[in-house]
N, C-alpha and C positions, 0 to 999 in steps of 0.2 A: 878027168878032162871035163866029161858031162856034168859032173858036180860043180866044176867051176863055171859053166856056163849057166847052170840053173841059178847060182848065187848071183852072177853078173845081171841075169835078167831079174831077179828079184831086187836087186840094189837099184836096177835102172827103175823098175816099176816104183819101188818107194821114192826115187828122186823125182819121177814124173808126178806123184801124187803130191809131193812136196812143193814142186813147182806149181802145180795146180792151186794148191792151197794158198802159197804165197801170191800167185796172179789175182785170186778171188780177193785176198787181203788188200793188195794195192788197188784193186778197183774200189773197194768198199771205203779204203782210206781217201781215195780219189774224191769219191763221191761225198764221203764228209767233211773232205776239205772244200769241195765246191758248195756245200751247203753252209758250212762254217764261214766261207767267204763271201757267201751271198748274205749272211746274217750280220758280218761284219760291215758290209756294204750298207746294208739298210740300216744299221745302227749309226753307222757314221753320217748316212745322210740325214736320218732322224736327229742326231746331234748337232748336226749343221742347221737343220731348220729350227731346232729348239734354241740354238745360240743365237740365230738370226731373230727369232721371235722374243728371246730375252732382252738381246741388244734393243730391239722395237720398243718392249714393254720398259725397258730402261729408259730409253729416250722419251718415252711417253709420261713415266713417272717423274723424269727430270723436269720435262717441260711444265707438267702439272705443279711441280714442287716450286719452279721459278716463278710462275704466274700467281700461285698463290701467296708465295713470298713478297711479291709486289703488292699484293692486294692488303696484307695485313701489315705494310711498312708504312713510313709516314711521308712518303713521296707525294708530289702533287698529282692531281687530277691527270694534268698534262704528260707527265713523267709515265703514270701508269699506261695510259693508252699507248705512249710511243713504245715503251717496254713491250707491251702486249703485242704489238704489230711486229716487233724484232723476232720476239720468241716464236710467235706462231708462224711467220713466214720462214723461219729456219727450221722449224719443225714439220711443217706442211711442204718443207722442200720447193716452194716456190719462187719464182725470181722476182716478182714484184707485189708489193701491197701499199694500201694507202689508207687515210683515214680524213673524212670530211667533216664539217658541221654544217646541218641545214636549219632553216627556220621559216616556216609557212611553205615548204615545198621548195626552198630557193636554197643553193649552196651559197655559203658565207664566205667571205674572202680570208684567206689563213695568212696569219702573221708569222708562219715559222713553215719550214719545208715540210710537206706532208706526203710524199711520194717516197716509198721506200723500195730500193733495191738490193738484190743479193749480191756480194754476201751480207753487208751491213753498212748501208750508205742510204742517206737521206739527200734528196733533191726536190727541187720545184719545177715540174713540167707541166704547163698550163694546157698544151695540146692533148697530152696523155689524159690530164685530169678532166678534160672538158669531155673527150671521147668515152672514158671510163665511166663518167657520171651518168651517161645516158642508157648504162646497162643497170642503174639502181634505180627504184621505185620512190625516187624521194618526193615525190607527190604526196604520198600518202603519210599521216601523220602518226599512225599507230606504231608501236614498237614490235618487232618480228619475237616469237616465241622461240626460235632456231636459228640456225645458220641454213641459207638457203643456197642453192647451185644453180647457176644459169649458164647455157652454152653460149661462146661467143662467136659470132658469124664473122669469120676474117673478112669477107667482101665489103662489110659495111663500116669496118674501122681499121685505116691504115696506122694509127698509133698503135692498136693492138694487134698487130699481125703478128700471127704465130702463137698466140694464145688461145687455148681452147675452151677453157672454164674459168667462171668468176664466182667465188664463194664469199658471200657478205652475210652480216648482220648489223643491227642498230641497236642503240641504247639512247634513254631520256635523259637529257641535261636539264639545267635550271634554264628559266626564262623562255619556256617551249622549245627550247632546241634540242635537236637530235643529233647525236654522234653516228657516223657510219665507218664502218671498218670493211674493206674488201681486199681481196687476194686473188691473183691472176696465175693461172697454172698452164703450162704447155703440155702437160702430160695426157696420153691417151684416155686414160682411165685414173678417176680419182680413188684414193685409198679410204673404203668407208669406214674401217676401224679408226684411221685419223679423224675423220669428220665426227666420229663419236666421242673421241678425245677432245676435240675443239669445241663439242657441247659442253663437256665438265668445265674446259677452262673459260667459255662463256659465262657460266656460273659464277665462277670465281670475279671476273671481270665485272659482273653485273653487281655482285656483293660490292666489291671494291668502289666503284662508281656512286652505288647507292650510299654507302659510308661518307664518301668525301662530300657529297651532295648534302648529306644531312648534316656533317660536320659545319659545312659553310652555312646552312640554314640555322642551325643552333647559334654559330656564331654571330649572325646577323640578328637572330634573336636576341641573343644575349645583349648585343649593343643597343638594340630597340629597349630591351627591359631594363638595361642601365640607365639609358636616357630617361625613362620613364620614372626611374626611382629618383634619378636627379632632380627631375621637375616636381615631382611628389615632395621630396625633401626640402625643394626651394620653397613648395606651397606652405608647407610644414612651418618652416621658419617664419615666413610671411604672417601665417595664421598665429602663430605664437606671438610675434611683434605686435601684430593689429590686436590680438587680445590683450596684450601688456599694455599698450596705448587706451583701449578701452577703459582698463581696471584703472588705469590712471586718471583717466578724463574722470571716472566716476568719484574717485578720491580727490581730485583737484582741490575743491573747496575746502576739505579737510585740511590737505596739505598746505593751501594758502593759508588757512588760518594759523596752522603750526608756524609757518614763517612769519606770520603778520604778529603773533605775540612777542617773540624777542624783538622784532625790529620795532615793534611800537615803544616797548620799555627802553629801547636803545634811543629811540628818538626823545623820548621823554627825559632820559639821563643825559643827552647832549644838552637839551634846552637847560636843565639845570645847570651843567658845567658851563654852559655860556654865562648865566647869572652870576656864577663864581667867578667866571674870569673878569666879568665887570667890576666885581667886588675888590680882585686883585687890582684891577685898573684904578678903581678909587681910593686902594690904600696906597698906591705910587703917586699919585697924583697929592695926596694928603702930606705924604713924606716929603715930596719935593717942595711943596709950600711951606712947611715948617722950616725946612732946612733953608730956604730962600729967605726968610723972615729972621731968623735969630744965626743962621749960619751954621747951626748944628742940631743935632736931635739927640738928646739923651735916652736911656734906657726906659725912665718912667713914662716920657713921652711917646716912644715906639709901642710901650705894652698898651698903652691908652688907645692908641690909633688901632692896634690889633683887635682889640676888645670891642671897640666900636662896631666892626664888621664881623666879629665873630671868627676870626681866623682859624682857630685849632678845629672847630667844628667843620668850616669849609674843606680844611685839608683832610680830615678823617673821611668827611662825606664824598669827597672827591675821588679818595681811593677806593673807596666802596662802589661809586659809581663808574669807575673804569673798570674794575673787577667784574661788575655785573654786566658791563657792555662786551668786554672780553668773552665771557661766558655766553652771553646772548649769540655773539657772532660765530662762536663755536658750535652753537645750536643750529644757527643756520647753514654753516658750513655743513655738519653731519647731514642736516636734511637733503642738501643739494646733492650731497654725495652719494645718499642712499638712492635718491631720485635717479640720478646719472648712472648708478650700477644697474637699479633696476630697470630703466629704460633702454640701456645699450643693448643692440641686437647681439652683438658678439659673432663668433665664428662658429659657436656650438662646440668647441673645443673643452675636453674635459680635462681639469687641473685639480692638485690638491688644494682644498679650501677649508677654510675653518667653519664649520657648519654652525657653531654657536654665533659666530659674528654675522654670519648670513640670515640666520633667523632674527637676531636681535635688530637687524637693518630692516629685516621686512615688518618687525613690530612696530618701529619708528614710522615706516611709510603709514601703516594702517592704524597707528595710534589714535589719530582724532576719532575712529570710528568705534575706539574702545573706552577711550579715558573716561568719560563721563559717568556711565552708568555699570561698567564692567570692573571686576576684580581680574587682573592678569597675574597668575602665579606661575613666574619661569623658573623652574628648577632645574635648568640646565647646569651642570657643573663646569668651572673654567677648564677642566683638563679633558675634555673630548677629544678623540683623536681626529685627525683630518680625513676627510672622504674625496671621493673622485666627483668633480661636478663643475658645472657652469654657474657660477655665483648669480648672476643675473636671472638665468631660468628658474633656478630653485628659490630666490627670493619671489618671484613670479607665484610659484607654488605655495609658498607659506603665505603671501600677502591675499591669495585667494580663499586658503583655508581660515584666515583670521579675520577677513571681511565677513564670509558666510558664518563663521561661528557668532559674529556680532549680530548679524541679520537674525541667527536662529534664537539669539538672547535678546530680544527686541525690549522685553521689559527689563533687562539687567541680567547679570549673570555672572559666573565665573569661567575663565579660560584658564586652563592648565596646560604647560607645556614641560614634559620631562622625557626621561633617555633612560634606555638599558642598554648595556653593553656586553657583547659576547665575542669570543675570540675572532669569529668571522664576520659578525654583524651589529652595526650600531643602529637601535630600534629607537626611532623618535615619535613621541605621542603627541597629538594635539588634542585636548579633551575640552568639549564645552558641555554645560547643564541646561541646554536650551530645549527648544520644543520637539527635537529629535524627529526622526523619519519612519514612515511604515515601509514594509518590505517592497512594495510597488514601487516607491521613490527610490528605494535603494537599487532596484534592479536597472533603473534608467539614470542613475545618478552620472555616469560618465558619458552618458550618450550626447552628442553634439546637439547644439539647440533646446535641449531641455532644461526648465528652468521653474522652479516655484515662485520665483520673484514677479512682481507686477511687469507688466510692458513698460520699457525705459527704465528700469531698474536691473535688470539683469539681461546678459546677451544668451545665455545658456552654454556659453561656450568654455567658461573659465575652468570647470572642474575636467572638461573632457581634455582642454588644452594641458593642464596639470598634470592628467593621466599620462598623455603622451610625453610630456617632459619626463615624468618619472620612469617610464619606460625605457627611455632612450638613455637613462642613468642607471637601468639594471636595478632599480627600486622596487622592491616588493610592496605593494599597497594592501591593506585591509581596511575596511569599514565596519563598525560596529553601531547600531543604534536603537534606541528604544523610544517610542512616541512619548512625550512629556517629561522624560529623563536627560536626554542629551545624546552625543554623538563621539564617537572617539575615531580618529584616523591614526593608524599605525603605519609608519613609514620605515622600512628596513633597507639601510644602507650599507651595502658591501664594503668592508673594509679592504683598503691595497696592501697586497700581499708583498 
């Protein structure tokens, strides 16, 4: 029995120690659980804070993405500013925003609604605008380098009742105008990080405004430059036409002589034909008289009457005179047509032309300056390809070259015109064996008003105008000259592809 009590007491002692261990284990578990729960709570709080921060950063990034997207888009300046006000108001969680344009410290009347109210509505509120403008330093002409914040005194403005802060910035526009953006907040405190994000958005907006103002300035400048180009082109056409008329004036005496020659022999031929007509009239009268006397006219009598006036010769010579007259009239017609082509100002349009016919027309116009003491060797083949050009302007070029060559060969000489053909270029060479030019003269050859001719003989514009014409035809020009030996002009005409 005693043994049983001892065993029981031992057993109880073991159980008590076990219970004590379990109690300690439970206390330790509770302590660990409390620590773990606290850690979980802190982690949860941290996660919630991080999530809120992440959402805030996401909102900031989305705001910056949208504002920068507008900046890089093709929307107008008005749309850019409107979108920026909407996005900024929503991001900054304010109830009201606005933009105004000022000039010389005065707000300009807006043609659109310029007051924004949350969630996204544009209205026109003159009372609010008038009160709100009082909180902006619109008298200053300088642009702000950052957003500024100003407290609103509720006592001073009924229209702004309940608003505590105004956040604003401005930007320079064209015409000494300034755009102001302002936002009105009811919050007790403003989010400094949000203000920092607004600074980045301001840089985006400033970049967009600058780009659009630059684009407007470029477009305006482009229009002005185009107007200038048009005026210069008009002046160029007038100069070409004036020089053409001056050249024609200098050639007038020779051209008149060229026309007068065929007109002179046509007149002489007509006078002779008039005499032949009188002979025919005389023959008719003699035949009528003979028939009146004898009532008939035999072959011998008719033959005798014809021989008396030399009818056979008259008939043959009349045919020659008529042929000569037609040839003379064709010559006059040809000269007039060449002059008409040469003097016509045209529209400057380039068409496919027969360059050989163009050169030969110029030769006929300048022929009086060449025909007496000069030899003209025209080696151009009949099968030259067509080139793009204005025939009147190119004739002016070749007339200038031919007249200058004649002047350089004052004591007589040889003018040679020849060509070389490559797959892409037709090369036309005008060569004279006249006095030639030194390097100083060559360097100034195409300078306006430079001339080696006496006053009243040359204008100094012929070759400069010719060079401008050749440039407009995309013709490459080279000049080689040696004093005492002559000059060669090489004109490379690009062939139509």
